[in-house]
Structures are given as C-alpha cells and as structure tokens.
Legacy VTK file of the C-alpha trace (Angstrom):
# vtk DataFile Version 3.0
C-alpha trace
ASCII
DATASET POLYDATA
POINTS 469 float
-98.056 -125.570 -75.309
-100.661 -123.166 -74.035
-103.416 -124.977 -72.176
-106.984 -124.349 -73.736
-108.803 -121.376 -73.142
-111.637 -123.389 -71.385
-109.362 -124.291 -68.564
-109.042 -120.478 -67.576
-112.827 -120.294 -67.394
-114.033 -119.647 -63.784
-116.773 -121.907 -62.144
-118.833 -118.849 -62.127
-118.455 -118.151 -65.841
-118.804 -121.804 -66.623
-122.293 -122.099 -64.914
-123.248 -118.760 -66.524
-122.737 -120.253 -70.042
-123.664 -123.818 -69.591
-125.855 -123.945 -66.509
-128.720 -121.871 -67.828
-129.881 -125.096 -69.752
-129.511 -127.392 -66.804
-131.285 -125.086 -64.157
-134.090 -123.932 -66.545
-134.687 -127.564 -67.642
-134.751 -128.476 -63.781
-137.252 -125.619 -63.033
-139.526 -126.323 -66.196
-139.767 -130.144 -65.007
-140.506 -129.240 -61.265
-143.072 -126.593 -62.161
-144.851 -128.855 -64.260
-145.206 -131.147 -61.254
-142.583 -133.812 -62.838
-140.413 -134.297 -59.408
-137.504 -135.984 -60.571
-136.314 -133.209 -62.564
-132.767 -133.743 -63.300
-131.175 -137.167 -63.391
-133.810 -139.428 -61.534
-134.726 -142.648 -63.053
-138.334 -143.514 -64.326
-139.968 -146.768 -63.047
-137.981 -149.768 -64.266
-140.998 -151.987 -64.949
-144.534 -151.933 -64.246
-145.303 -151.401 -60.690
-147.786 -153.473 -58.706
-148.536 -150.573 -56.156
-148.928 -146.694 -56.775
-148.368 -145.706 -53.089
-147.240 -146.809 -49.633
-148.706 -146.421 -46.163
-145.947 -147.398 -43.584
-146.729 -147.708 -40.059
-143.901 -147.776 -37.732
-144.288 -148.600 -34.169
-141.345 -146.632 -32.628
-139.739 -148.691 -29.651
-140.408 -152.054 -31.040
-143.614 -154.027 -29.881
-143.241 -157.725 -28.622
-143.732 -160.183 -31.565
-143.967 -162.927 -29.083
-146.893 -161.178 -27.280
-148.535 -160.427 -30.859
-147.936 -162.429 -33.594
-145.450 -165.388 -33.046
-146.963 -167.894 -30.644
-144.629 -170.435 -29.182
-146.292 -173.183 -27.189
-142.764 -174.718 -26.004
-141.818 -171.275 -24.694
-145.037 -171.149 -22.812
-144.201 -174.793 -21.408
-140.628 -173.500 -20.459
-141.849 -170.199 -18.924
-139.607 -169.362 -15.886
-136.863 -172.097 -16.897
-133.241 -170.711 -17.820
-132.684 -169.917 -21.418
-130.668 -172.679 -23.180
-127.027 -171.500 -23.296
-126.797 -172.481 -27.047
-129.053 -169.988 -28.010
-127.594 -167.137 -26.214
-123.874 -168.075 -26.700
-122.009 -165.254 -28.686
-125.221 -163.232 -28.707
-125.307 -159.427 -27.950
-128.229 -157.895 -26.025
-128.771 -154.011 -25.199
-129.570 -154.447 -21.381
-130.505 -157.960 -20.156
-127.926 -160.016 -18.638
-126.894 -162.505 -15.992
-129.439 -165.286 -15.032
-131.517 -165.322 -18.290
-134.967 -166.961 -17.845
-137.476 -167.705 -20.440
-140.729 -165.744 -20.599
-143.691 -166.956 -22.113
-146.747 -164.738 -23.112
-149.472 -163.632 -20.724
-152.002 -163.452 -23.553
-153.945 -165.768 -25.565
-153.748 -166.344 -29.269
-156.675 -167.100 -31.405
-156.863 -168.045 -35.200
-158.930 -165.840 -37.887
-160.401 -166.070 -41.119
-160.207 -168.701 -43.415
-156.373 -168.761 -43.689
-156.495 -169.298 -39.584
-153.873 -166.702 -39.102
-152.889 -166.712 -35.499
-153.298 -163.483 -33.641
-152.765 -162.405 -30.195
-156.175 -161.435 -28.161
-154.968 -158.123 -28.152
-155.395 -157.837 -31.983
-159.183 -158.600 -32.548
-159.707 -156.047 -34.939
-156.665 -156.929 -37.012
-157.886 -160.540 -36.993
-161.084 -159.319 -38.982
-158.775 -158.417 -41.918
-156.697 -161.471 -41.321
-157.335 -162.815 -44.995
-155.958 -159.625 -46.620
-152.649 -159.399 -44.731
-149.369 -161.190 -44.924
-147.466 -161.747 -41.811
-143.830 -162.092 -42.033
-142.294 -163.762 -39.086
-138.763 -164.031 -39.907
-137.348 -160.349 -40.057
-134.007 -159.661 -38.846
-131.479 -156.672 -38.757
-127.979 -155.402 -38.060
-128.593 -153.094 -35.315
-129.543 -153.627 -31.517
-130.370 -150.171 -30.411
-133.236 -147.943 -31.354
-131.799 -145.039 -33.077
-129.299 -147.197 -35.366
-131.992 -149.682 -36.102
-134.596 -147.117 -37.053
-132.079 -145.686 -39.648
-130.988 -149.135 -40.823
-134.620 -150.104 -41.538
-135.473 -146.636 -43.243
-132.235 -145.938 -44.946
-130.230 -149.100 -45.103
-127.474 -147.530 -42.965
-127.028 -147.416 -39.142
-125.580 -143.969 -39.034
-127.200 -140.604 -40.351
-126.555 -139.005 -43.696
-128.555 -141.559 -45.920
-131.681 -141.028 -47.941
-134.939 -142.519 -46.372
-137.179 -145.068 -48.099
-139.479 -142.504 -48.797
-136.739 -140.061 -50.468
-135.748 -142.988 -52.791
-139.348 -143.777 -53.916
-140.248 -140.084 -54.617
-136.747 -139.744 -56.309
-137.531 -142.701 -58.637
-141.090 -141.971 -59.087
-141.908 -138.460 -58.386
-145.359 -136.605 -57.600
-148.855 -137.563 -58.621
-150.371 -134.577 -57.067
-149.118 -130.936 -57.980
-150.925 -129.521 -55.006
-149.577 -131.861 -52.131
-146.158 -133.169 -51.440
-144.934 -136.647 -52.851
-143.905 -137.736 -49.255
-145.791 -136.929 -46.206
-145.014 -137.800 -42.381
-147.508 -138.097 -39.532
-146.643 -138.454 -35.937
-148.502 -139.653 -32.935
-146.171 -139.059 -29.875
-142.671 -137.978 -30.311
-140.538 -139.325 -32.999
-138.011 -142.147 -32.544
-134.312 -141.634 -31.235
-133.237 -141.203 -35.007
-135.637 -138.275 -35.267
-136.290 -136.608 -38.525
-133.411 -138.729 -39.987
-136.084 -141.109 -40.981
-137.557 -139.132 -43.361
-134.793 -137.058 -44.585
-133.131 -136.842 -47.990
-129.592 -137.459 -47.025
-127.405 -136.600 -50.047
-130.329 -136.497 -52.337
-131.852 -133.161 -53.540
-133.831 -131.726 -50.783
-137.129 -131.872 -53.077
-137.450 -135.433 -52.048
-137.489 -134.522 -48.291
-140.544 -135.897 -46.004
-142.946 -133.181 -44.992
-144.436 -133.517 -41.604
-148.201 -132.721 -41.274
-148.965 -131.369 -37.797
-152.219 -132.271 -35.670
-152.386 -128.745 -34.127
-152.008 -125.412 -35.291
-151.035 -124.844 -39.093
-150.935 -128.380 -40.728
-147.622 -127.292 -42.332
-145.222 -124.758 -40.759
-145.249 -121.674 -42.546
-147.889 -122.067 -45.490
-150.252 -119.635 -43.738
-150.087 -115.776 -44.770
-148.333 -113.746 -42.164
-150.501 -111.487 -39.831
-151.728 -108.661 -41.849
-151.152 -110.123 -45.278
-153.592 -111.195 -47.706
-153.271 -114.115 -50.148
-152.821 -111.473 -52.901
-149.964 -109.966 -51.044
-148.063 -113.286 -50.626
-148.603 -113.922 -54.382
-146.644 -110.714 -55.105
-143.959 -111.585 -52.615
-143.713 -114.927 -54.141
-143.524 -113.554 -57.819
-140.660 -111.168 -56.715
-138.779 -113.704 -55.105
-139.296 -116.065 -57.833
-137.933 -113.858 -60.699
-134.855 -113.311 -58.397
-134.265 -117.088 -57.787
-134.793 -117.730 -61.677
-132.168 -115.021 -62.179
-129.650 -116.703 -59.712
-130.742 -120.106 -61.331
-129.505 -118.997 -64.712
-126.041 -117.762 -63.377
-125.055 -120.690 -61.479
-127.511 -123.426 -62.695
-127.893 -125.183 -58.857
-130.593 -127.627 -59.141
-131.567 -126.720 -55.298
-132.440 -123.221 -56.450
-135.094 -125.050 -58.817
-136.156 -126.878 -55.833
-136.619 -123.802 -53.708
-138.743 -122.000 -56.719
-140.914 -125.186 -56.595
-141.340 -125.588 -53.049
-142.286 -121.780 -52.661
-145.101 -122.538 -55.268
-146.145 -125.763 -53.526
-146.625 -124.046 -50.226
-148.714 -121.551 -51.805
-151.066 -124.183 -53.383
-151.169 -125.919 -50.321
-152.760 -123.082 -48.428
-156.191 -124.436 -49.931
-155.291 -128.266 -50.369
-153.968 -128.924 -46.908
-156.751 -127.448 -44.630
-159.362 -129.317 -46.881
-157.391 -132.438 -46.775
-156.847 -132.265 -42.683
-160.357 -131.638 -42.063
-161.720 -135.069 -41.352
-165.061 -133.826 -40.123
-166.353 -134.173 -43.843
-165.998 -137.837 -43.435
-169.210 -139.776 -42.356
-169.928 -141.002 -39.077
-169.711 -144.545 -39.891
-166.237 -144.061 -41.341
-165.088 -142.128 -38.140
-166.408 -144.869 -35.940
-164.842 -147.716 -37.785
-161.179 -145.840 -37.307
-162.146 -144.802 -33.959
-161.214 -141.141 -35.202
-162.327 -138.033 -33.484
-162.044 -134.558 -35.505
-159.727 -132.200 -33.743
-157.891 -134.946 -31.616
-154.522 -135.855 -32.080
-154.275 -139.720 -32.571
-152.946 -142.668 -34.223
-156.551 -143.291 -35.251
-157.008 -139.814 -36.911
-153.501 -140.296 -38.712
-154.865 -143.713 -40.225
-157.670 -141.991 -41.805
-155.644 -139.126 -43.219
-153.161 -141.558 -44.518
-156.002 -142.894 -46.682
-157.246 -139.383 -47.464
-153.668 -138.597 -48.554
-153.105 -141.529 -51.087
-156.719 -141.035 -52.327
-155.335 -137.670 -53.371
-152.042 -139.247 -55.118
-149.513 -138.716 -52.401
-147.098 -141.379 -53.108
-145.376 -142.264 -49.634
-147.288 -141.608 -46.283
-145.300 -142.629 -43.164
-147.090 -142.696 -39.784
-144.800 -143.001 -36.650
-146.368 -144.242 -33.327
-144.368 -143.607 -30.093
-144.144 -145.688 -26.904
-143.507 -149.253 -27.887
-140.190 -149.783 -25.856
-141.388 -152.078 -23.174
-138.537 -153.127 -20.834
-140.865 -153.646 -18.188
-144.573 -153.343 -17.346
-145.153 -155.324 -20.772
-148.690 -156.566 -20.003
-150.144 -153.053 -19.001
-148.243 -151.153 -21.640
-148.720 -153.502 -24.502
-152.129 -153.869 -23.923
-152.695 -150.062 -24.002
-150.706 -149.513 -26.997
-152.390 -152.307 -28.966
-155.531 -150.827 -28.091
-154.473 -147.514 -29.559
-153.454 -149.071 -33.180
-155.905 -152.213 -33.519
-158.857 -150.914 -34.389
-157.653 -147.884 -36.835
-154.764 -150.128 -38.654
-157.459 -152.901 -39.472
-159.982 -150.098 -40.667
-157.337 -148.608 -42.802
-157.102 -152.115 -44.721
-160.799 -152.641 -44.748
-161.352 -148.831 -45.927
-158.737 -149.026 -48.572
-160.279 -152.395 -49.800
-163.961 -151.063 -49.980
-162.702 -148.071 -51.968
-160.832 -149.995 -54.434
-157.586 -148.537 -53.451
-155.810 -151.551 -51.678
-154.584 -153.145 -54.809
-152.573 -150.091 -55.494
-151.677 -149.274 -52.091
-148.961 -150.948 -50.201
-149.469 -151.299 -46.289
-146.415 -151.915 -44.090
-146.622 -152.332 -40.308
-143.618 -152.994 -38.047
-140.450 -151.453 -36.244
-136.951 -151.585 -36.075
-136.558 -154.897 -34.279
-138.449 -157.311 -31.730
-138.138 -158.327 -28.227
-136.238 -161.201 -26.443
-137.911 -164.623 -25.437
-136.240 -163.869 -22.164
-137.721 -162.198 -19.324
-136.551 -158.554 -18.138
-137.819 -156.306 -15.401
-136.410 -152.846 -15.347
-137.375 -149.089 -15.728
-135.567 -146.670 -17.831
-133.920 -145.352 -14.616
-132.690 -148.963 -13.643
-135.362 -149.795 -11.125
-137.331 -152.966 -11.140
-140.543 -153.273 -12.491
-143.238 -156.027 -13.842
-141.551 -158.125 -16.418
-140.885 -156.717 -19.934
-138.429 -157.741 -22.852
-135.395 -156.529 -24.087
-134.381 -155.670 -27.829
-133.905 -158.441 -30.073
-132.518 -157.879 -33.564
-132.213 -161.755 -34.776
-136.097 -162.267 -35.198
-139.142 -160.371 -35.332
-142.546 -159.821 -37.173
-144.108 -157.344 -39.389
-147.158 -157.464 -41.506
-147.787 -156.097 -45.088
-151.063 -155.799 -47.422
-152.177 -154.442 -50.696
-150.254 -153.794 -53.683
-148.451 -156.942 -55.072
-148.552 -158.721 -51.752
-150.213 -162.369 -51.059
-152.971 -161.946 -48.879
-154.010 -164.459 -45.884
-150.600 -166.016 -45.557
-147.984 -166.257 -42.518
-144.487 -166.246 -44.153
-141.322 -167.355 -42.398
-140.686 -169.460 -39.242
-138.597 -168.801 -36.102
-137.568 -171.653 -33.654
-139.568 -173.064 -30.831
-138.363 -170.252 -28.665
-138.803 -167.390 -31.130
-135.193 -166.609 -30.955
-133.635 -167.250 -34.488
-135.494 -167.654 -38.034
-135.325 -171.290 -39.058
-137.325 -170.922 -42.354
-137.371 -168.063 -44.932
-135.279 -165.529 -43.270
-135.805 -162.008 -44.407
-133.174 -159.221 -43.698
-134.143 -155.726 -43.632
-132.513 -155.159 -47.143
-134.575 -157.774 -48.439
-137.932 -156.251 -47.184
-136.582 -152.896 -48.931
-135.599 -154.480 -52.138
-139.241 -156.157 -52.491
-140.850 -152.935 -51.337
-139.192 -150.882 -54.075
-139.944 -153.760 -56.630
-143.629 -153.794 -55.845
-143.357 -149.883 -56.689
-141.780 -150.524 -60.282
-138.194 -150.085 -59.135
-135.246 -152.189 -59.259
-133.028 -151.681 -56.004
-129.953 -152.474 -57.746
-130.582 -149.846 -60.561
-132.175 -147.203 -58.426
-128.804 -145.513 -57.540
-127.492 -141.989 -56.917
-124.089 -140.852 -57.288
-122.378 -139.071 -54.552
-118.700 -138.457 -53.376
-117.410 -140.515 -56.307
-119.534 -143.770 -56.140
-123.077 -144.923 -56.745
-125.266 -145.309 -53.446
-128.271 -147.284 -53.267
-130.916 -148.105 -50.343
-130.037 -151.800 -49.931
-126.250 -151.202 -49.904
-124.626 -153.917 -51.475
-127.225 -156.504 -50.246
-130.784 -157.593 -50.799
-132.839 -160.226 -52.418
-136.461 -160.179 -53.392
-138.759 -162.244 -51.060
-140.548 -163.980 -53.860
-142.764 -165.961 -51.346
-144.737 -162.996 -50.354
-145.360 -161.347 -53.907
-148.537 -162.075 -55.736
LINES 1 470
469 0 1 2 3 4 5 6 7 8 9 10 11 12 13 14 15 16 17 18 19 20 21 22 23 24 25 26 27 28 29 30 31 32 33 34 35 36 37 38 39 40 41 42 43 44 45 46 47 48 49 50 51 52 53 54 55 56 57 58 59 60 61 62 63 64 65 66 67 68 69 70 71 72 73 74 75 76 77 78 79 80 81 82 83 84 85 86 87 88 89 90 91 92 93 94 95 96 97 98 99 100 101 102 103 104 105 106 107 108 109 110 111 112 113 114 115 116 117 118 119 120 121 122 123 124 125 126 127 128 129 130 131 132 133 134 135 136 137 138 139 140 141 142 143 144 145 146 147 148 149 150 151 152 153 154 155 156 157 158 159 160 161 162 163 164 165 166 167 168 169 170 171 172 173 174 175 176 177 178 179 180 181 182 183 184 185 186 187 188 189 190 191 192 193 194 195 196 197 198 199 200 201 202 203 204 205 206 207 208 209 210 211 212 213 214 215 216 217 218 219 220 221 222 223 224 225 226 227 228 229 230 231 232 233 234 235 236 237 238 239 240 241 242 243 244 245 246 247 248 249 250 251 252 253 254 255 256 257 258 259 260 261 262 263 264 265 266 267 268 269 270 271 272 273 274 275 276 277 278 279 280 281 282 283 284 285 286 287 288 289 290 291 292 293 294 295 296 297 298 299 300 301 302 303 304 305 306 307 308 309 310 311 312 313 314 315 316 317 318 319 320 321 322 323 324 325 326 327 328 329 330 331 332 333 334 335 336 337 338 339 340 341 342 343 344 345 346 347 348 349 350 351 352 353 354 355 356 357 358 359 360 361 362 363 364 365 366 367 368 369 370 371 372 373 374 375 376 377 378 379 380 381 382 383 384 385 386 387 388 389 390 391 392 393 394 395 396 397 398 399 400 401 402 403 404 405 406 407 408 409 410 411 412 413 414 415 416 417 418 419 420 421 422 423 424 425 426 427 428 429 430 431 432 433 434 435 436 437 438 439 440 441 442 443 444 445 446 447 448 449 450 451 452 453 454 455 456 457 458 459 460 461 462 463 464 465 466 467 468
C-alpha cells in the first residue's frame, strides 16, 4: 500500500499551507495588545490582584537582625550552638566551632498589630498594619545563584521561565504602549543574572524588559543618529512587510513576536521617556520616597514601580544588590537598611493613598536567610567583624496589598531562628499563592516542552491560606 500523499509533504510545504492561519492569528492577537497570542490560558478565576511589585534583596539580608527577634538567642550569644540543631545540616562556608550570635539591634513594636521590627526599619514600622510578615520561609538551595533561580523559576538551574514570565504568559498585557514585565536594578544583578527575568522555554514575548537608570531607558528604542521618527517608521514598515511574508510561509510564532516587539519599541519612544521622568512628581512625593530625579537609586526605582503599575504594567521586579553580609554585618546591614527602609514604606503608603494597594501585590524578600551562628570572614577569606552565613531552612519575607491579610505575622521559627516550628512555607507554596492571588491556578498554568507539561511550582506547592484575605 502506498503511504498517504500528506506524508510526502515537506515541513516548509506544510507550514506554507497550514501555518498561515496560525501565524496570522498570532500576529493579529499580538498587535491588538492581546499578549498570550497562541495557547496561553486566561485567568482561571477572579483575581485579587492585577499587578505585582517584587522587591528582591540580592544576597539575602539577615532576618534575625530585621524581623525575627529571638530572646533566647540573645541570652545565649557567644555560647556553642546546640549540636542537635546543626547535626546533618549543610552550610555554605561556616564550620568548626559554631557560636551563637544574637542581634546587635533593638527591636520595637509598631502599629495596632504590634508587629515587632528592628530599629533599622522605623519607616516600615509606620505601615506595620498594612503588611504581612512571613517568618517561616524555607528553600532547597544553599548558594546564591541556584537559590535565586529556585525562588523565581522553581528550579535551581537555568532554563526555566521566571515568575514574571509565567504571570504575563497567563494574563497578558494591560497597556499596549509598555511591556507587561519590567525589571529595575539598583546595583549589579545577582549571581543568576538575567535568568531571574528570562522566559526560559516560553515564547520570548514574555521576557522581562530591563529599564535602565542612565542613557536610553531601554536599549535601542531611540532613533539612530541622523534618522528621524518618520525615517524609522518607513524602515519598520518595510521590515514588517518582510516578516509578515516569512510568517505566512513558516508560521513561526517567534516571527509574530518579533513584529510586535518592533511595534512596541516604536510606541515606547514616547511612552517610556515620559514614564521615567520623575521630575513631574510633586516634592512631597519625592521626599516621601527619598527619590532624587536623575540619580540611580532603590528609592527612585520604588517610585518608578508605582508609576509603572499605575500605567498597567503587570509585573515589576526591583533587584537591589549588596546584601551578602558574611562579615561586617553591623555596619553593612545598617547602611543597606537605610537605603531601602524609607522607599519601601513609601511605596506601600503611596499605593494605598492612590487606591492601588488593593489591586497591587507587593513582595519583599530574598533567596534565603542567615544563620543564628556568628561568622567573620571576608570574601577573600580574611577575618573581619561578625556576620552570618547562608541559611536555607528558615527566613523571612513580607507581603502587602492585593489579597493579603494586613497587619499579621505568619509562621514561627524555633528559639534560635533555625527551623520553622509553625506554619512552614516552602518557596513553591509562596509561588502557588502569588499565582492564585493573580487569578491563576499553579497546577493548571502549564506549558508543554520536550514532551511534558512544566509549571512554576514543579510538582509541589500548597496555597498559604493563612495569609490570604
């Protein structure tokens, strides 16, 4: 028996005849501002939040010196760490004679909730009744880059989509003149670099777009020297015609993405410079954040984050560097806390007074926490004043806004802050909850790649009902 005729059709011939519909549908959907163009799902249920602002402190601040006060640890400062705590445990650098280390900072209670915070965070204390502090986080990875990837992609190695990519894949864009997913840096990115906002195996249209604090806000959106906007429009129209012709032949959705991104870049020539110009904010707002026009800072980025969600940007991630305090913790943590305390509190307050907090989920945290044992080394191995080593088994994050119970502390660690003893929250649980608040079921938000369905939470993840309003 002769095989059917369609078995002799080449891949190119197949796409020429069948891909046109797919490619045209993708292009039409993308250009209409409907970002999930091909197979992406819609919200699975009514969301409690429309946008996310994620503040990641690269390097991992010490929860024991900022959020999780331990009276017994203070009393036992300098004593040997109980062996039952460390038996079978793995640490990144610390070893030998393990000594307990209490905090050198005072803690105070704030607001009607009585939330206990370090003296290093007085401004955050002023919004204590608007935030939820989760003290029982734990993760799988013990070093920075793998732990950063695990937090944001659900996997300790590169190649998986980031949280922001999953969110925009599931929900699309709300503003056709701005990217759905924007990244802002204060200092260098973490060891995981741009993996933290990559699309992995998802279509590249879901990539996070880095906005810069100097020069062109976004690379290559400006007109080349000697070319007018009209010149650029002519070039884009010609390139678009060629890409559309190729799209009709092969039906590759990435060509549709390319066309849409060229068009987005053209529109961003006017939308982005206006957005990034914080001089139009009144002086009271600038002072509240500690922001200064023209200066690169975490404060400026917090103000920009509010401006971005105000304009419908779905996912905004801020990465702030230099929180890796193996030594010199007292001086370095004091300086870093001063950098972020005022602006992150201002962000919560500003969103609330503008009626945006109920629809914006704000998350503050890092890849892991810090040990209750003292460490005193620099990166080159020389001794310095005390710090703390990496700790994956217990750390703290806080959340506020869309769908989060305000003014509560959730979870509890043991008397030394070593392990969760009440309401433990794994990284996958956190991500499942974040997706749920955005109207997405973490078990149903999947993408088929290399023959199987992938999701952000791998095969794990339980909703943290206790922090959901």
